[in-house]
N, C-alpha and C positions, 0 to 999 in steps of 0.2 A: 827796057820795061821794068819799071820797079814795083814790086807787090806790097802794099800796105795791109796790115791785118784786116782793114774793113773791104779790101778789094779781092781777097782770096776767095777763089771758087771752092764748093765743098769738094771734098775728096771722093774720087770714084769708088762705088761699093765693092768692086772687084779688087781694087788696090787695096782697100781697108781689109778684106778678108784674107789677101795674100800676106798682108803684113801681121795680122793677127795669128795665123798659121806659123809664120816664122818665129813670132814671139812665143808662141806654145813650144815649139820645138827648141828654141834656145833656152826656154825654161826647163824644159825635161833635160836637155843635155847636162845642165847643172847638177842635176840629182843623181843622174845615171852614171855609176862607176865605170870607167874605161881602163884598159890596160897602162896607159901612160900616167895614171894618177900614182903609181908606186914611185916614179922619178919625182924628187922633192920639189923643184921650182917648175920644171918642165911640164909635169903633170898638172900644175895649177892654170898655166897659160891658156889652154882651151876653155877651162870655167870662166876666166876672167873675159876672154873674147865674146863668149855665150851671154855672161851678164850685160857686156856692152851692148850686143846685138839687142837683148832685152829690153835695156832701158831706152835704147834708140826706137824700138816699136813702139813703147808706151808713150815716149814724146810724140812720134807721128800721129798716134791715135788720139791725142790731146789729153792724155792721162797725166796730171801733174806728178811730179817725182820729188817733191820738196826742192833742196837747194840745187840738185842736179839740173833742174828745169832751166835756172838761171845760166848755166853753163852752156846748154843747148841753144837759149835765146842770143847769148853773145857770139855763138858760132854763126848763127842765121843773121845777126846784124852786120857781122863782118862780110858775109858772103853778098849781102844786099848792097853795102856800101862799095864792095869791089865791083859788082855788076854796073851800078850806077855810075862809078868813075870810068869804066872801060866803055860803056855806052857814050858817055859824054866825050871821050878822046876819040872815040871812032867817028862820031859826027862833027869832030872839028871844033868843039867848043872848048873854051878854057875852064879849067876846073879851079876855083879858088877855095883853099881850105882855111 
């Protein structure tokens, strides 16, 4: 089953609230100092992960993030293509590229 943008169902409210909560926690994590921040490179990794989570939450909620949105869209297109190819293979159809 492939999902085109027109056929996507609205996201459930509970999931939107949960993603919003995780996004706010990740944003807070970026600005709250912790003991690992004294180690030069290792201390920055948790903030980088929190920033990635925050950007993914914004993307899920449909808030554009500029050029980063195109990166998320490319990943979604790759997943959709892979799912379509897998479905056609499972059904025994030949996929012509």
